[in-house]
DOROGU-113718 format. One record per residue (C-alpha): residue in three letters; residue number from 1; x, y, z. Coordinates in pm, 1 decimal. Layout:
BEGIN
+---------+-----+----------+----------+----------+
| residuo | num |       c1 |       c2 |       c3 |
+---------+-----+----------+----------+----------+
|     ALA | NUM |        X |        Y |        Z |
...
+---------+-----+----------+----------+----------+
END
This chain:
BEGIN
+---------+-----+----------+----------+----------+
| residuo | num |       c1 |       c2 |       c3 |
+---------+-----+----------+----------+----------+
|     MET |   1 |  -1127.4 |  11459.4 | -10407.1 |
|     ARG |   2 |  -1459.8 |  11579.3 | -10545.8 |
|     SER |   3 |  -1741.2 |  11339.8 | -10618.4 |
|     TYR |   4 |  -1846.2 |  11264.9 | -10958.2 |
|     HIS |   5 |  -2157.9 |  11503.0 | -10931.6 |
|     GLU |   6 |  -1928.8 |  11784.9 | -10787.0 |
|     GLN |   7 |  -1681.7 |  11737.4 | -11085.8 |
|     LEU |   8 |  -1982.1 |  11775.2 | -11317.8 |
|     GLN |   9 |  -2088.0 |  12096.8 | -11142.1 |
|     VAL |  10 |  -1744.9 |  12248.6 | -11140.5 |
|     HIS |  11 |  -1698.5 |  12165.8 | -11514.7 |
|     ALA |  12 |  -2032.2 |  12329.7 | -11591.3 |
|     LEU |  13 |  -1973.4 |  12634.2 | -11382.5 |
|     THR |  14 |  -1644.7 |  12686.0 | -11558.7 |
|     ASP |  15 |  -1809.7 |  12652.5 | -11901.6 |
|     LEU |  16 |  -2104.0 |  12883.3 | -11791.6 |
|     THR |  17 |  -1843.5 |  13156.9 | -11679.1 |
|     ASN |  18 |  -1651.7 |  13139.0 | -11994.8 |
|     ARG |  19 |  -1968.2 |  13153.0 | -12209.1 |
|     ALA |  20 |  -2087.4 |  13456.3 | -12006.0 |
|     LYS |  21 |  -1766.4 |  13645.3 | -12093.1 |
|     SER |  22 |  -1911.3 |  13785.0 | -12411.2 |
|     GLY |  23 |  -2208.8 |  13931.5 | -12231.4 |
|     ILE |  24 |  -1994.9 |  14121.3 | -11967.1 |
|     MET |  25 |  -1947.2 |  14437.1 | -12190.7 |
|     ALA |  26 |  -2240.2 |  14375.6 | -12441.0 |
|     TYR |  27 |  -2509.9 |  14542.6 | -12230.0 |
|     MET |  28 |  -2297.8 |  14846.3 | -12154.4 |
|     PHE |  29 |  -2174.8 |  14879.2 | -12514.8 |
|     VAL |  30 |  -2510.0 |  14864.6 | -12669.9 |
|     TRP |  31 |  -2665.8 |  15099.3 | -12412.0 |
|     LEU |  32 |  -2389.1 |  15368.1 | -12454.8 |
|     LEU |  33 |  -2415.3 |  15341.1 | -12831.9 |
|     ILE |  34 |  -2794.2 |  15401.3 | -12808.8 |
|     ALA |  35 |  -2745.3 |  15675.4 | -12547.9 |
|     PHE |  36 |  -2495.2 |  15875.3 | -12720.1 |
|     THR |  37 |  -2649.1 |  15829.2 | -13063.3 |
|     PHE |  38 |  -2971.2 |  15986.7 | -12935.1 |
|     ASP |  39 |  -2796.4 |  16243.7 | -12697.2 |
|     LEU |  40 |  -2967.1 |  16087.5 | -12396.2 |
|     PRO |  41 |  -2721.8 |  16242.3 | -12146.0 |
|     ASN |  42 |  -2860.3 |  16580.1 | -12235.8 |
|     GLN |  43 |  -3207.1 |  16504.1 | -12345.6 |
|     HIS |  44 |  -3296.6 |  16249.9 | -12079.6 |
|     PRO |  45 |  -3018.7 |  16270.2 | -11800.7 |
|     THR |  46 |  -3223.9 |  16090.2 | -11532.2 |
|     MET |  47 |  -3269.3 |  15783.0 | -11741.3 |
|     PHE |  48 |  -2920.1 |  15790.1 | -11879.7 |
|     TYR |  49 |  -2730.6 |  15828.6 | -11548.9 |
|     LEU |  50 |  -2956.5 |  15584.6 | -11352.1 |
|     ASN |  51 |  -2935.7 |  15315.3 | -11614.0 |
|     THR |  52 |  -2566.3 |  15362.2 | -11664.2 |
|     MET |  53 |  -2508.3 |  15332.7 | -11284.3 |
|     MET |  54 |  -2712.4 |  15008.5 | -11270.7 |
|     LEU |  55 |  -2523.2 |  14855.0 | -11566.0 |
|     LEU |  56 |  -2191.1 |  14959.6 | -11415.5 |
|     VAL |  57 |  -2278.9 |  14766.1 | -11088.1 |
|     ILE |  58 |  -2379.0 |  14458.3 | -11289.2 |
|     LEU |  59 |  -2066.7 |  14495.9 | -11501.8 |
|     LEU |  60 |  -1830.6 |  14523.5 | -11204.2 |
|     SER |  61 |  -1992.4 |  14226.9 | -11030.2 |
|     ARG |  62 |  -1953.1 |  14013.6 | -11345.0 |
|     VAL |  63 |  -1592.4 |  14116.8 | -11385.6 |
|     ILE |  64 |  -1512.6 |  14030.3 | -11014.0 |
|     HIS |  65 |  -1686.4 |  13695.8 | -11059.5 |
|     TYR |  66 |  -1498.0 |  13610.1 | -11373.4 |
|     LEU |  67 |  -1150.7 |  13703.2 | -11198.2 |
|     VAL |  68 |  -1235.6 |  13507.5 | -10891.6 |
|     MET |  69 |  -1315.7 |  13202.4 | -11113.5 |
|     ARG |  70 |   -996.3 |  13233.3 | -11306.2 |
|     ARG |  71 |   -771.5 |  13253.9 | -10997.1 |
|     SER |  72 |   -945.8 |  12997.5 | -10773.7 |
|     SER |  73 |   -825.7 |  12627.9 | -10803.3 |
|     ALA |  74 |  -1124.2 |  12508.3 | -10589.6 |
|     PRO |  75 |  -1410.9 |  12748.1 | -10611.5 |
|     ASN |  76 |  -1728.9 |  12725.1 | -10401.1 |
|     VAL |  77 |  -1953.3 |  12589.3 | -10673.2 |
|     SER |  78 |  -2282.9 |  12672.0 | -10519.8 |
|     LEU |  79 |  -2186.3 |  13039.3 | -10424.9 |
|     MET |  80 |  -2022.2 |  13114.1 | -10760.6 |
|     ASN |  81 |  -2306.1 |  12962.7 | -10951.3 |
|     GLN |  82 |  -2566.5 |  13177.6 | -10760.0 |
|     TRP |  83 |  -2349.9 |  13481.9 | -10795.4 |
|     LEU |  84 |  -2332.7 |  13441.3 | -11174.5 |
|     VAL |  85 |  -2700.3 |  13357.7 | -11218.6 |
|     ILE |  86 |  -2811.5 |  13656.1 | -11013.5 |
|     THR |  87 |  -2594.5 |  13899.2 | -11203.3 |
|     VAL |  88 |  -2726.2 |  13757.0 | -11544.7 |
|     LEU |  89 |  -3086.5 |  13774.8 | -11429.2 |
|     ALA |  90 |  -3018.8 |  14135.3 | -11289.5 |
|     ALA |  91 |  -2911.3 |  14234.4 | -11636.5 |
|     ALA |  92 |  -3232.7 |  14088.6 | -11783.6 |
|     VAL |  93 |  -3445.7 |  14276.4 | -11522.5 |
|     GLN |  94 |  -3252.5 |  14602.9 | -11594.4 |
|     TRP |  95 |  -3274.3 |  14576.3 | -11962.9 |
|     GLY |  96 |  -3651.1 |  14474.3 | -11944.6 |
|     GLY |  97 |  -3702.3 |  14780.3 | -11723.0 |
|     MET |  98 |  -3548.9 |  15007.2 | -11976.1 |
|     ILE |  99 |  -3765.6 |  14888.9 | -12238.2 |
|     ALA | 100 |  -4084.2 |  14934.0 | -12014.0 |
|     TRP | 101 |  -3960.0 |  15302.6 | -11945.8 |
|     VAL | 102 |  -3922.5 |  15367.8 | -12316.5 |
|     MET | 103 |  -4283.3 |  15230.8 | -12372.1 |
|     GLN | 104 |  -4433.0 |  15447.6 | -12092.1 |
|     ASP | 105 |  -4255.5 |  15766.8 | -12186.2 |
|     PRO | 106 |  -4388.9 |  15947.6 | -12498.0 |
|     SER | 107 |  -4067.6 |  16162.3 | -12532.6 |
|     LEU | 108 |  -3877.7 |  15821.9 | -12587.1 |
|     ALA | 109 |  -4117.0 |  15702.5 | -12854.2 |
|     HIS | 110 |  -3845.4 |  15731.6 | -13118.8 |
|     LEU | 111 |  -3650.3 |  15461.7 | -12927.0 |
|     LYS | 112 |  -3915.0 |  15194.8 | -12935.8 |
|     ILE | 113 |  -3794.2 |  15025.0 | -13258.4 |
|     ILE | 114 |  -3435.0 |  15032.8 | -13122.5 |
|     PHE | 115 |  -3525.5 |  14849.5 | -12815.7 |
|     PHE | 116 |  -3768.4 |  14621.9 | -12991.5 |
|     LEU | 117 |  -3469.4 |  14508.8 | -13192.7 |
|     THR | 118 |  -3239.7 |  14449.6 | -12907.9 |
|     LEU | 119 |  -3484.1 |  14262.4 | -12697.1 |
|     PRO | 120 |  -3502.8 |  13937.1 | -12905.2 |
|     ALA | 121 |  -3128.8 |  13953.7 | -12992.0 |
|     PHE | 122 |  -3049.8 |  13966.1 | -12607.4 |
|     GLY | 123 |  -3323.8 |  13737.4 | -12507.8 |
|     LEU | 124 |  -3240.1 |  13455.0 | -12754.6 |
|     GLY | 125 |  -2881.4 |  13492.8 | -12764.0 |
|     GLY | 126 |  -2829.6 |  13502.0 | -12398.5 |
|     ALA | 127 |  -3079.9 |  13214.9 | -12310.6 |
|     CYS | 128 |  -2919.1 |  12982.8 | -12571.5 |
|     THR | 129 |  -2564.7 |  13083.6 | -12486.6 |
|     LEU | 130 |  -2611.6 |  13019.6 | -12116.4 |
|     SER | 131 |  -2868.1 |  12746.1 | -12137.1 |
|     ILE | 132 |  -2629.3 |  12533.5 | -11937.4 |
|     SER | 133 |  -2807.8 |  12682.2 | -11643.6 |
|     SER | 134 |  -3179.9 |  12580.0 | -11600.5 |
|     GLU | 135 |  -3251.4 |  12907.6 | -11411.7 |
|     ILE | 136 |  -3096.3 |  13132.3 | -11682.8 |
|     ARG | 137 |  -3246.0 |  12957.7 | -11980.9 |
|     THR | 138 |  -3605.4 |  13012.9 | -11849.7 |
|     LEU | 139 |  -3583.8 |  13319.2 | -11620.2 |
|     TYR | 140 |  -3350.2 |  13538.8 | -11835.9 |
|     PRO | 141 |  -3581.0 |  13578.5 | -12142.3 |
|     SER | 142 |  -3895.4 |  13585.3 | -11918.4 |
|     LEU | 143 |  -3773.2 |  13866.3 | -11694.5 |
|     MET | 144 |  -3651.2 |  14060.3 | -12013.6 |
|     PHE | 145 |  -3974.8 |  14019.7 | -12200.2 |
|     ALA | 146 |  -4223.8 |  14061.1 | -11897.6 |
|     PRO | 147 |  -4198.5 |  14446.8 | -11844.7 |
|     LEU | 148 |  -4263.7 |  14488.2 | -12227.7 |
|     ILE | 149 |  -4550.9 |  14254.3 | -12220.7 |
|     ALA | 150 |  -4700.1 |  14411.6 | -11919.3 |
|     GLY | 151 |  -4663.8 |  14758.2 | -12075.2 |
|     LEU | 152 |  -4826.0 |  14648.6 | -12398.8 |
|     MET | 153 |  -5128.9 |  14477.5 | -12219.0 |
|     LEU | 154 |  -5174.4 |  14805.0 | -12013.5 |
|     GLU | 155 |  -5182.2 |  15017.4 | -12329.7 |
|     GLY | 156 |  -5422.1 |  14788.3 | -12502.7 |
|     GLY | 157 |  -5519.2 |  14789.5 | -12871.7 |
|     ARG | 158 |  -5521.8 |  14542.3 | -13144.5 |
|     GLU | 159 |  -5165.6 |  14624.4 | -13254.1 |
|     ASN | 160 |  -5019.8 |  14585.8 | -12895.2 |
|     TYR | 161 |  -5213.3 |  14258.4 | -12848.0 |
|     LEU | 162 |  -5057.5 |  14123.3 | -13159.2 |
|     LEU | 163 |  -4717.0 |  14218.7 | -13030.5 |
|     VAL | 164 |  -4785.8 |  14044.0 | -12703.1 |
|     GLY | 165 |  -4896.3 |  13733.0 | -12892.0 |
|     LEU | 166 |  -4571.5 |  13753.7 | -13095.6 |
|     LEU | 167 |  -4366.2 |  13801.2 | -12776.5 |
|     LEU | 168 |  -4515.8 |  13502.3 | -12606.7 |
|     PHE | 169 |  -4463.0 |  13286.9 | -12920.2 |
|     SER | 170 |  -4089.3 |  13403.1 | -12898.1 |
|     LEU | 171 |  -4075.3 |  13307.2 | -12552.9 |
|     ILE | 172 |  -4209.7 |  12957.8 | -12626.8 |
|     TYR | 173 |  -3961.2 |  12916.9 | -12915.7 |
|     ILE | 174 |  -3667.3 |  13029.1 | -12682.9 |
|     PHE | 175 |  -3784.7 |  12785.4 | -12404.0 |
|     SER | 176 |  -3803.3 |  12492.1 | -12664.3 |
|     SER | 177 |  -3464.7 |  12579.4 | -12814.5 |
|     THR | 178 |  -3277.0 |  12622.0 | -12501.1 |
|     ARG | 179 |  -3430.2 |  12303.6 | -12353.8 |
|     VAL | 180 |  -3267.7 |  12113.9 | -12639.7 |
|     THR | 181 |  -2922.4 |  12286.3 | -12606.2 |
|     HIS | 182 |  -2945.8 |  12244.1 | -12223.5 |
|     ASN | 183 |  -3020.8 |  11861.7 | -12252.3 |
|     ASP | 184 |  -2753.0 |  11825.4 | -12532.4 |
|     TYR | 185 |  -2491.4 |  12003.4 | -12308.6 |
|     TRP | 186 |  -2551.0 |  11786.9 | -11998.7 |
|     GLU | 187 |  -2566.9 |  11461.3 | -12207.1 |
|     ALA | 188 |  -2233.8 |  11555.1 | -12370.5 |
|     ILE | 189 |  -2051.9 |  11654.3 | -12058.7 |
|     THR | 190 |  -2177.5 |  11344.9 | -11882.1 |
|     ASN | 191 |  -2070.3 |  11124.1 | -12160.4 |
|     HIS | 192 |  -1728.0 |  11299.2 | -12174.4 |
|     MET | 193 |  -1657.8 |  11255.7 | -11796.2 |
|     VAL | 194 |  -1775.5 |  10887.0 | -11813.8 |
|     ALA | 195 |  -1550.2 |  10812.3 | -12097.0 |
|     GLU | 196 |  -1249.1 |  10990.7 | -11917.4 |
|     GLU | 197 |  -1337.6 |  10790.0 | -11601.9 |
|     ARG | 198 |  -1334.6 |  10470.8 | -11799.2 |
|     ALA | 199 |  -1011.6 |  10549.7 | -11975.4 |
|     GLU | 200 |   -849.8 |  10629.6 | -11637.7 |
|     LEU | 201 |   -975.7 |  10298.0 | -11500.9 |
|     MET | 202 |   -856.9 |  10108.0 | -11809.3 |
|     GLU | 203 |   -504.7 |  10273.3 | -11770.7 |
|     LYS | 204 |   -501.8 |  10189.4 | -11402.9 |
|     LEU | 205 |   -600.6 |   9831.4 | -11474.7 |
|     SER | 206 |   -338.2 |   9796.3 | -11747.2 |
|     THR | 207 |    -62.3 |   9903.9 | -11500.4 |
|     THR | 208 |   -169.5 |   9755.1 | -11180.1 |
|     ASP | 209 |   -104.0 |   9410.2 | -11056.7 |
|     PRO | 210 |   -451.6 |   9273.3 | -10960.1 |
|     LEU | 211 |   -332.3 |   9077.1 | -10657.6 |
|     THR | 212 |   -117.1 |   9323.8 | -10482.0 |
|     GLN | 213 |   -252.4 |   9642.3 | -10622.9 |
|     LEU | 214 |    110.2 |   9755.4 | -10677.0 |
|     LYS | 215 |    223.4 |   9860.6 | -11009.5 |
|     ASN | 216 |    302.9 |   9582.5 | -11253.4 |
|     ARG | 217 |    623.7 |   9508.7 | -11439.5 |
|     MET | 218 |    510.9 |   9682.4 | -11752.9 |
|     TYR | 219 |    462.5 |  10006.5 | -11572.1 |
|     PHE | 220 |    789.7 |   9971.8 | -11389.0 |
|     ASP | 221 |    989.5 |   9915.1 | -11715.7 |
|     SER | 222 |    812.1 |  10236.0 | -11859.4 |
|     GLU | 223 |    906.6 |  10440.6 | -11543.4 |
|     TYR | 224 |   1249.0 |  10308.3 | -11519.9 |
|     SER | 225 |   1330.6 |  10403.3 | -11873.1 |
|     LYS | 226 |   1198.5 |  10755.0 | -11820.6 |
|     GLU | 227 |   1387.5 |  10796.3 | -11485.7 |
|     TRP | 228 |   1716.2 |  10652.6 | -11640.0 |
|     LYS | 229 |   1707.4 |  10920.1 | -11905.6 |
|     ARG | 230 |   1610.3 |  11197.0 | -11671.2 |
|     SER | 231 |   1891.7 |  11091.5 | -11415.5 |
|     SER | 232 |   2140.0 |  11078.0 | -11707.7 |
|     ARG | 233 |   2043.7 |  11437.5 | -11798.4 |
|     MET | 234 |   2058.8 |  11552.1 | -11432.4 |
|     LYS | 235 |   2374.6 |  11358.7 | -11353.2 |
|     CYS | 236 |   2207.6 |  11221.4 | -11033.4 |
|     PRO | 237 |   2213.7 |  10869.1 | -10891.2 |
|     ILE | 238 |   1940.2 |  10611.2 | -10934.1 |
|     SER | 239 |   1890.5 |  10298.5 | -10721.0 |
|     VAL | 240 |   1704.1 |   9980.2 | -10775.3 |
|     LEU | 241 |   1602.6 |   9720.7 | -10499.6 |
|     MET | 242 |   1514.8 |   9369.1 | -10582.2 |
|     LEU | 243 |   1314.6 |   9208.0 | -10300.2 |
|     ASP | 244 |   1231.1 |   8835.1 | -10278.9 |
|     LEU | 245 |   1031.5 |   8656.6 | -10010.3 |
|     ASP | 246 |   1223.8 |   8402.5 |  -9821.5 |
|     PHE | 247 |   1095.8 |   8025.2 |  -9845.4 |
|     PHE | 248 |    774.1 |   8141.0 | -10021.3 |
|     LYS | 249 |    745.7 |   7808.9 | -10211.7 |
|     LYS | 250 |    742.1 |   7630.6 |  -9874.7 |
|     ILE | 251 |    482.3 |   7867.5 |  -9727.9 |
|     ASN | 252 |    263.1 |   7788.9 | -10041.3 |
|     ASP | 253 |    309.6 |   7416.7 | -10019.3 |
|     THR | 254 |    250.8 |   7421.6 |  -9654.3 |
|     TYR | 255 |    -38.7 |   7650.1 |  -9612.1 |
|     GLY | 256 |   -190.4 |   7679.1 |  -9962.8 |
|     HIS | 257 |   -203.5 |   7934.2 | -10235.6 |
|     VAL | 258 |   -483.8 |   8134.6 | -10076.0 |
|     PHE | 259 |   -274.7 |   8197.9 |  -9768.8 |
|     GLY | 260 |     20.6 |   8267.8 | -10013.3 |
|     ASP | 261 |   -176.5 |   8529.7 | -10180.3 |
|     GLU | 262 |   -259.4 |   8680.9 |  -9835.5 |
|     VAL | 263 |    120.5 |   8696.9 |  -9768.8 |
|     LEU | 264 |    184.6 |   8872.9 | -10101.4 |
|     ARG | 265 |    -90.8 |   9135.1 | -10029.2 |
|     SER | 266 |     39.4 |   9196.1 |  -9687.7 |
|     VAL | 267 |    404.8 |   9229.6 |  -9796.5 |
|     ALA | 268 |    303.1 |   9459.8 | -10089.5 |
|     ALA | 269 |    114.5 |   9688.1 |  -9842.2 |
|     VAL | 270 |    410.0 |   9740.1 |  -9607.5 |
|     ILE | 271 |    693.2 |   9775.9 |  -9857.9 |
|     GLY | 272 |    470.3 |  10035.0 | -10046.9 |
|     LYS | 273 |    455.1 |  10258.7 |  -9738.3 |
|     GLU | 274 |    834.4 |  10263.8 |  -9715.9 |
|     ALA | 275 |    889.2 |  10421.6 | -10062.8 |
|     GLN | 276 |    656.6 |  10724.2 | -10039.1 |
|     ARG | 277 |    811.2 |  10996.1 | -10280.4 |
|     PRO | 278 |    598.0 |  11064.3 | -10584.5 |
|     THR | 279 |    890.4 |  10948.1 | -10802.4 |
|     ASP | 280 |    945.6 |  10619.8 | -10616.9 |
|     CYS | 281 |    799.0 |  10316.0 | -10771.2 |
|     VAL | 282 |    716.0 |   9987.4 | -10605.8 |
|     ALA | 283 |    615.2 |   9705.9 | -10846.1 |
|     ARG | 284 |    547.3 |   9331.3 | -10847.7 |
|     TYR | 285 |    814.8 |   9197.5 | -11076.6 |
|     GLY | 286 |    680.7 |   8838.6 | -11087.5 |
|     GLY | 287 |    583.7 |   8576.4 | -10845.5 |
|     GLU | 288 |    719.6 |   8653.2 | -10491.1 |
|     GLU | 289 |    949.0 |   8914.9 | -10634.8 |
|     PHE | 290 |    921.2 |   9287.8 | -10602.3 |
|     VAL | 291 |   1130.9 |   9568.0 | -10751.9 |
|     ILE | 292 |   1172.4 |   9921.7 | -10610.0 |
|     LEU | 293 |   1284.7 |  10208.7 | -10827.6 |
|     LEU | 294 |   1444.6 |  10493.3 | -10625.2 |
|     PRO | 295 |   1538.9 |  10799.1 | -10846.3 |
|     ASN | 296 |   1781.1 |  11053.0 | -10704.2 |
|     THR | 297 |   1883.6 |  10817.4 | -10431.8 |
|     ASP | 298 |   2246.4 |  10720.0 | -10354.9 |
|     ALA | 299 |   2365.3 |  10383.2 | -10210.3 |
|     LYS | 300 |   2337.6 |  10516.9 |  -9857.5 |
|     GLY | 301 |   1969.6 |  10608.6 |  -9905.9 |
|     ALA | 302 |   1883.2 |  10292.5 | -10085.5 |
|     LYS | 303 |   2035.8 |  10094.7 |  -9790.1 |
|     ILE | 304 |   1820.2 |  10299.1 |  -9541.5 |
|     ILE | 305 |   1503.6 |  10222.8 |  -9731.7 |
|     ALA | 306 |   1601.1 |   9857.3 |  -9784.3 |
|     GLU | 307 |   1649.8 |   9807.9 |  -9415.0 |
|     ARG | 308 |   1318.4 |   9956.8 |  -9334.9 |
|     MET | 309 |   1156.4 |   9725.5 |  -9560.3 |
|     LEU | 310 |   1330.1 |   9425.1 |  -9404.7 |
|     SER | 311 |   1214.0 |   9535.2 |  -9065.4 |
|     ALA | 312 |    854.0 |   9610.8 |  -9191.6 |
|     VAL | 313 |    816.4 |   9262.3 |  -9349.9 |
|     SER | 314 |    957.4 |   9079.7 |  -9040.7 |
|     LYS | 315 |    687.0 |   9252.9 |  -8832.9 |
|     ILE | 316 |    398.2 |   9112.0 |  -9033.3 |
|     GLU | 317 |    184.3 |   8901.1 |  -8815.9 |
|     LEU | 318 |     -4.2 |   8627.2 |  -9009.1 |
|     ALA | 319 |   -139.9 |   8295.6 |  -8900.7 |
|     ALA | 320 |   -251.1 |   7982.9 |  -9088.7 |
|     SER | 321 |   -503.5 |   7779.5 |  -8905.0 |
|     GLY | 322 |   -403.6 |   7936.7 |  -8579.0 |
|     THR | 323 |    -33.9 |   7877.4 |  -8646.2 |
|     PRO | 324 |    182.5 |   8198.9 |  -8653.2 |
|     VAL | 325 |    371.9 |   8212.6 |  -8983.8 |
|     ARG | 326 |    696.4 |   8415.8 |  -8988.3 |
|     ILE | 327 |    752.1 |   8619.5 |  -9296.4 |
|     THR | 328 |   1095.9 |   8748.2 |  -9398.8 |
|     CYS | 329 |   1251.1 |   8872.2 |  -9726.3 |
|     SER | 330 |   1598.2 |   8940.5 |  -9889.4 |
|     ILE | 331 |   1693.4 |   9250.7 | -10065.4 |
|     GLY | 332 |   1952.4 |   9325.5 | -10322.8 |
|     GLY | 333 |   2033.7 |   9683.0 | -10430.0 |
|     ALA | 334 |   2246.0 |   9866.6 | -10695.8 |
|     THR | 335 |   2315.0 |  10222.7 | -10753.0 |
|     ASP | 336 |   2462.1 |  10414.0 | -11039.3 |
|     ILE | 337 |   2467.5 |  10750.1 | -11222.9 |
|     PRO | 338 |   2331.2 |  10687.4 | -11565.0 |
|     ASN | 339 |   2511.6 |  10779.1 | -11880.5 |
|     HIS | 340 |   2488.1 |  10674.7 | -12246.3 |
|     ARG | 341 |   2771.4 |  10420.8 | -12209.9 |
|     ILE | 342 |   2574.7 |  10214.8 | -11947.9 |
|     ASP | 343 |   2286.2 |   9985.1 | -12059.3 |
|     ARG | 344 |   2004.9 |  10046.1 | -11804.9 |
|     SER | 345 |   1949.2 |   9660.4 | -11773.2 |
|     GLU | 346 |   2280.6 |   9638.0 | -11615.2 |
|     LEU | 347 |   2162.4 |   9801.6 | -11298.8 |
|     ILE | 348 |   1871.0 |   9553.3 | -11276.8 |
|     ARG | 349 |   2131.2 |   9261.7 | -11326.5 |
|     GLN | 350 |   2347.4 |   9411.5 | -11045.7 |
|     ALA | 351 |   2052.9 |   9431.3 | -10800.8 |
|     ASP | 352 |   1942.8 |   9080.7 | -10893.6 |
|     THR | 353 |   2301.6 |   8943.1 | -10824.3 |
|     ALA | 354 |   2302.3 |   9127.4 | -10492.1 |
|     LEU | 355 |   1962.8 |   8970.1 | -10406.6 |
|     TYR | 356 |   2091.1 |   8613.2 | -10450.0 |
|     HIS | 357 |   2404.1 |   8710.9 | -10259.2 |
|     ALA | 358 |   2174.5 |   8805.2 |  -9968.4 |
|     LYS | 359 |   1987.9 |   8480.0 |  -9995.4 |
|     ASN | 360 |   2319.5 |   8276.1 | -10009.5 |
|     ALA | 361 |   2448.2 |   8470.7 |  -9704.3 |
|     GLY | 362 |   2158.0 |   8349.4 |  -9487.8 |
|     ARG | 363 |   1836.7 |   8546.8 |  -9600.8 |
|     ASN | 364 |   1651.3 |   8821.9 |  -9426.3 |
|     ARG | 365 |   1920.2 |   9070.2 |  -9504.5 |
|     TYR | 366 |   2020.2 |   9334.6 |  -9756.1 |
|     SER | 367 |   2303.9 |   9312.1 |  -9987.2 |
|     GLN | 368 |   2440.6 |   9593.6 | -10197.1 |
|     ALA | 369 |   2605.6 |   9534.9 | -10534.3 |
|     LYS | 370 |   2907.6 |   9747.7 | -10463.7 |
|     ASP | 371 |   2993.9 |   9549.1 | -10162.5 |
|     ILE | 372 |   3008.1 |   9217.2 | -10338.5 |
|     VAL | 373 |   3362.1 |   9096.8 | -10400.9 |
+---------+-----+----------+----------+----------+
END
């Protein structure tokens, strides 16, 4: 099971991947729109084919990353995060490089205004959308703006210096905006996971017996009702075992309640191991009495499990003040195929009757309701 920190990282990576979907095609679409509008394949073929190939490589990498994330149930968080961050930053470098190319080539002067318009749109939009990642929120706009700022500084002139100042101001604005969204996201996701964790804990506490850590009677009643209905639809048998410790009152009176609690915990541990299917339910029914729900189990199967529990309990080794104490139990079982004419409480009553039959027959044994005359 992943740690709390790992769960946070997986959740964030999934969100980052989903948010990045919209950008997978955006760069290529905008580039091709500009290129064919201004006939770049014919007028500037080197620029067109070089940039198109670079964008195709980035696009393919992003698509593969997205597909791997969708199909992987347990992704390598560190690897997948680095992969995504690198491809996003590569797109920023590539787009920034294109703008620098346009700035330095006089024959592309007519494209300056176009790229000036796309730069803040990509820079601010991408950084804010992907601000989950600290690296992307700072490096993405920086790498996209840097080539243009460097080109303007090299050209010099009052107008260019003014543009540099405005670009730097834009970067500062992007950094401050994305810092807020970054902090808000991580605070929200942390609070959400803490709330879920607390809800799971509260649910567990409400359905768990605090002494034995088995399910409690309320949980058993709920599961029994659901399994009864399911077994009725499927026309399959359902079995219930009632288990009661032999002479438990005498143990409590002789060795004290603290030792009695230790006995209950030990018994709960061993009988819980004997009903291991996900649909099986072992619960503390009250006092020293336990109940075991065995869906899709016939009388023969219930008897096998009951006898294993009898053996497991009898093998418990406990001592009070150095004196070995023998622990045994009695079990009663009942099996039926539910239908709408049978009250589900009747199966519990039959198992309880079988339990008392086992006790009256000498204890430390199993009695089945169908065998009682």
